N, C-alpha and C positions, 0 to 999 in steps of 0.2 A: 345905833341900835341894830340896824339891819346887818351891818358889818360884823358885829359881835356874834349875832345869831348865825351868820354864815360860817364863821370859823368854828363855832361850837359844833355845828352840824358836821363839818368836815372832820373834826377830831373824833366825833362819835362814829362816823363812817369808817375811818381808818382803824379805830379800835375794834370794829366788828369784822374787819378783813382778816383772813387767816394769815399768820406770819410764816415765812419760809423757815423750816426747821432743818437742822444739820442732817446731812446724809453722809454715809461713810461706805467706802469700799474696803473690804477686808481681803487683802491679796496674800495668797500663799503660793509659794513656788516649791515644788517637790522634785527631788532627785529621783528620777524614775527607777534607777538601779537600786537605790537604798531605801526608797520610800520615806525619806525624811526631808524636812525643809532645808534649803541650802542658800547661802548668800548669792545674790543675783543683782543684775542691773535691770531697771524698769524704765521703760519709755511709756508714759501715760499721757495721752493727748485727748483734748476735748474735741467737739465736733468741728471746730474751726482749725484743728491741727495745732493748737497752742499747747506746749508742754506744761504739765502740772508738776511743780517742784515743791512738795509739801515740806513744812518745817519739821525739824527733828531727824532728818536724814541727810547724809552727804549728797549734795546735789551739784550738778554742773550742766550747763547748756540745756540739753533736751532730755535729761535723765536723772534718776537718783538711784541709790543702791540701798539694799536692806539685808538683814541677816537671814532672809527666807520668808519673813512675815512682815506685812506692812498694813497698818490701818490708816486710811487717808480720808480726811473730810473733803467732800466735794459738793458743789452746787448741783442741783438737778440738771440732767442732760445726758448726752450720749458720749461715750468714751471708747477709746481703743487702748488696750494695754498689751504691750509687747515686752517680753522678757528674754534676755540673753545672758550668757555666762562664758565669754571668751569664745574662741573658735572650735574648742573641742566638744562643745555641747550643741544640740539642736536649739532652735529658737521656737518660741510659742507666742501666739497672739489670741486675744479675746476682745470682742466688741460687745459692749453692754450699755444698758440704759439704767439710770437711777433717778428715782423720784424724791421729792422733799420728804425728809424724815425716814427714808428707807435705808436699810443696810443690805449690801450685796456681798456675797462671798464669791471671790474670783480665785479659782484654783487652777493652776497651770503646772504642767509637768515638763521637765527637760530630760532628755536622754543623752548619754555620751555617744558621740560618733567616733571618738578615738580617745585613747588614754596614753598620751605620749610619755608621761612620767614612768609608766610601766615599761616603756621601751628605752628608758634612760635619757629622754629628751625633756629638758626643763626650760620653761619660758621666762623671759625677763625683758625689761626695757630700760632705756637710758634717760628718759626725759619726762619727769612727773613734776607738775607745779601745783600740788594739792596740799592742804594742811596736814601736818604730821599726825595730828590726832585722828585723822580719818584714814590714814594709809592702810592700816591692817585690814579694815573692812573692805576698802576699795580693791585690794589685791585678792582677798578671798572671793569677792563678787565676780572677779574676772579670772579666777583660777591662775593667778600669776605668781611665780615663785621668787623673782628677783626684781627690784626696782631701784633706780637712782632718783632720789627726791631732791630737786633743785631748791635749796633753801637760801642761797646767796647768789647774787648776780649784779653786775654793773653797779648801780648806786645803792643797792639794797644788801645789807648785811646785818641780820638780826643778832648775830653772835659777836658784834663788835663791843657791845656793852655788857654782855653776859657770857657765862661759860657755855660753850656749845655742848650738845648732848653727845652721848656715845655714837660713834660714826655708824657702826653696823648693828642693826637690830634684827633679832631672830624671833620668830613666832611660829606656831603650828608645826614645830619640829623642823620643817624644811622650807620655810619661806623667809626671805631676807630683804631688808631694804637699807640703803645707805642714806643716812639722814643729813649728810654734809656735802652733797654734791653741789657743784657750782657751775656758773655759765658766764662766759665773757661774750656778750652779744653786742657788737658794734658794727661800724660800717663794713668791716671785712667779713662779717658773718658771725656764726656762733660756734664757739669751742667749749665743749663740756668737760669739766674736771670731775672725773668719776671715782677717784680713788685716794682722796686726801683725808687725813685725820683731823685737819684744822683748815678753816677757810683761808683763802688768799685775800689780801686787801687790794681789791681792784676798783674801789669806789672813786679813785681820782682819775680814772680813765675817761678821756673825751672821745669824740666821734672817731677821730683818726689817730690820736696820739695817747699813749705810746703804742708802738706796734703790738699786735696781739702775741707776737712771738716772745716778747718780754715776759708776759704772764705765763706763757707755756713753759718757758725755761725755768721760771721761779717754781712752778709746780714740779718739774723734773727734779730740781734741787731739793725739794721737800720729799722726794721719794715716790712721786706719782708714777704708777705703772701703766695707767690707762687714761689717755686723753682721747675724746671722741669728737670727730668732726660731725656736726649735726646734720649737714647736707653737703653734697658734692658741689653744688653750683655757687656756694658762697665764694666771694672774691678771693679770700685768703687761702682757699684750698690748695692750689699748687705751691704756694709758699710754705704752708705747713708740711706738705709732703716733702718738699726739698730739704727742709731742716729736720726731718725725722721726728716731728712732734705729733703726728697723726697715727694713733694705734688702731683705731677702727673708724668707719665712716657710715653714716646713716643713709641707706638707700630705701628703707621703708620709714618715711619721715612724716612730719605733721602736716604737710600739704595734702596728704591723702586722708580723707575723712570717711567716717561710716556712711554719711549721706551725700557725699560729693567730694569735690577737690577745691583747693585754693589754686586757681588756674593762672599762677604767675610765679616769678622767681623772686618776689619781694625786691630787696635791694641787691640781689645776687646777679650773676652773669645770665642775662636773658637768653632764652632759646630762640631758635629760628622757628617761628610758628607755622611756616609752610611745611617744614620738615617734621615738626613735632606738634601737630594740631590737637585741639580739643582737650577733653578731660584726661586723655591718656598722655598728652604731650609732656607735661611737667615730669611725670614719673619716668618716661622713656628717656628724656634728656638727662635726668639724674643718673640713670643706669649707664647711658652712653659715656658720660664723663668718667664714671667708675671704670668702665672697660678700657678707656684710654690710659688710665693710671695702671691697670693691670698689664696692659700691653707694653708699658715702659719698664716692666720687670719688678714693680713694687708688689709685695705680697701683703695685701691689706684686707683684713676681714670686714664683712659688712656688719652693720648694727641696725637698730630700730628704735624709734622713739615717737611718742604721741603728743607731747606738750599739753596733756590734759591739765586744765586750769588756766590755759592761755588760749588755745585753739579748741574747736568743738569736741575733740575726741574723748571717749572714755579712756581711763587708765588701761594700758596694755593693748589698745587697738592695733598699733604697730608693735610687733614684738619679735625678739630673736629667741629661737630654741637652740639650746646648747646641749650636746651629748656629754653626759657625765657617767663615769664608772663608779658604782657603789653609792653610798649615801651622799646626798647633796650637801655641799657647803657653799658659802658665798665665794670663797677663794677658788674652789673647783670650777664654779660657773664662770667667774671672771677669767680665769686662766684658759678655760676651754674656748671662750669667745675670742680671746686674744690669739689663740692657736688656730682659729678658723674652723673648729668643729661645730659648725652652726648652720642653720638656715633662718632667713628672716621671712616674716609673713604678716599680712593683715587679713588673713582668711584661710587660704588653702594650706593644708598640712602636708608638706613635701619632705619625706624622709628618703634619703638616697645614699647609697654607697657605690663606689667604683672599685671593682675587684675586691670587695669586702672592706675597703678603706673609707673612712669618714671624710667629709670635706676638710680641707686644710692639709691633706696628706701630699707628700712630694714623691712622685714616682720617678725612679731612675732606671734606665734601661740602655743597653748597648745597641738595640735595634728597635724598629717600630713596635709600639706597644698596643696589644689588643686588650680592650677594656670591656667588661660587662657592667652595665649600670643596673643596679638593683633598686628600683624606685617603688615607693608606695605613696599614694596621694589620697587624702580624704578632704572633702570640702562641702560646706553648706551651699555654695554657689556652683552653678554649672561652669565647666572649664572650657575656655576657648582654645587654648593651645598649651602643649608642653614642649619646651624647647631646650636644645643643647646650645649653649653659647661657648664657642671655641675661639680663643684669641680675638674676641670681639665680633665674630661672625655668628649670626643666629641661624640655627638649623632646626626646623620643626620635627618633633618626634611623633606626637599624636595628640588627640583631643579626647576628652571624656574622663569622668571619674565615677567610682573609685578606680585607681590604677594600681596594678601590681604586675609589673612586667620587667623583662630583662633585655633591653636593647643593647647592642654592642657597637663599639666605635673603635677605629684604629687611629692612633696618634703617631705621626711619623716625624714630628719636629718639636723641639722644646717650646713650652708655652704654658697655657692654663686653659681650664674649661670649667663650666658650672652648668647647673640645670635650673630652669625656672618654669613656673606655671602661671598662666594669666587667666583670671576669671572672665566669663562672658557677661560683662556688665557695661552699660553705656554711661551711667551717671558718675561713676567713680573708677578708680584703678585699684583693683584688689588682686594680689599676686603673692607668690612665694618664690624665693630664690635661695639656692644653696650658696654657701661660700665657695670659692674656687678650690679645685685641685690643681696641683702644679706638676709639670712633666719636664724632666731633663733627659734628653736623648743624647747618648754618647758623650755626656759631660758638657755639652755645648750650651751656653746661655741662650735664652730666646732672642731672636732677632727683633729689634724694636721697630715697629712700623713707622716710617717717616711721618705719616700724617698724625700719629698719636703724639710723638715728641713735638712736632710743630704746633699742634693744638695748644700745648701748654706754654711754648715759647711765645706765641701770639698773645695768649692770656696774660703772661707776665708783662709783656710790653704795654699792653692796654692798661694794666693797672699802674705801671710806672708812669705812664703819660698822665693818668688821672691824678695821682698823688703829687706829681710835680706842679700841678696847677691849683692845688688847694691853697687859697689865699689866707686861710685862717692859721696855717702852720708857719712858724718862724723858720728861718733858714736852718737852724740847728735841729728843730723838730722834723723838718722835711728830710734832712739827711738821715735822721734816726729811723724813720719809717721806710725810706727808700733802700737803705743798705741791705736788709733781708731780701728785698725783691730783686736787687741786682744779683745777689748770690743765688737766688732761686732761678733766675734766667740762665745763669751759667750751668746750673745743675741740669736743666732741661736741654740746654745746648749740648751737654756731654752725652745725654741720652740720644740725641739726634746723630751724633757721631757713631753710636753703636749700631 
């Protein structure tokens, strides 16, 4: 009897206690220039720093996106709301408290710090792993104009049993995404197929067999104009270069995150951590490999990708800006990137011309060439340095933003040069780099530095030694994967003789 009375009293006590009622934050993000709500990315964190990812919105990792207005149910507590919209807008934050049953209006305004489309520069990226149904809003929320959406890779091909969608989708007049991009990501690294109307069947591929070159050649046979090497330090990179299947290469890639870095080379060729230490090391190693390739006479434009949907980045965090004359089309953007009329960035907005010419231009002269660099840089982050990289040698120009100046440089031998800007941050690597310009003096080809050619010869030999010892490969399979590498080693040995 006492037990029954006790439970009855407890039930009455609970019924008298006030119940927590739903609270909501009504978030509105206004374009300060137009005075209207605009699509935006939202980072909403509670007092413990835990991201709030409300249902009904495209969400990933530590953020969600909305069309400019979001009503979010929240338990009582203290929150921080940060909103961003790609690198061309300011960021804004608000810290607020909300009580049970309370509604809070959170109004934030973003202003443009630059409008690159008005200058003929349009942004895009190569590596999106997000649902097709969300892509349009995701691109609007980042002010991104072109995206390659990876819908098939390795063992995954949703189009095997159903008709694939139209490859290129257009919306908002001048935004485009390719819905049938693919990825071969195995032991040799990741090669992105950015320009196919139909998927390749690569689902039978194992860790080492067949060679990634086989699928690359199949893509070429199907008319692919654009194969992208996702990172320079992937093991197959020098082999892809030697066989001419690398059209662009990612130097602003998914190891660089908004909030930090992935501080390793995964299963790629590891860096010397004494030479390339800390959060900056992976990115500088990436670029050093790229410079070795340029030193060997290869004219290879840079690209950018974020792998949103796999790694923590928002869509378009790493992006390439391509200069386009007249109205934007997907084909103009792709062809401009392949021609090197581009810069890559995950923050700083670096627009640069040399003697009025865009990156990718080839200067030809019978005598030493005097160049005026017309540079303009805008950035939300402070800038640590602006640098001229000439034939792999880094020369500091200046620090500070915004920058509008015209430094001059004399080029007295054939080769290449580019300009890069590095943000003054410790926790991540934020930068911009133009594609190279190329110089031919007196018709002479550039002299290949011995260390750059030897760098790739050693790489090829290391990879050959590894593949020869793979016990899971049969003798025939081993020969199939080794043959492209032997040919690649000969290619780099010919560069050494130059």
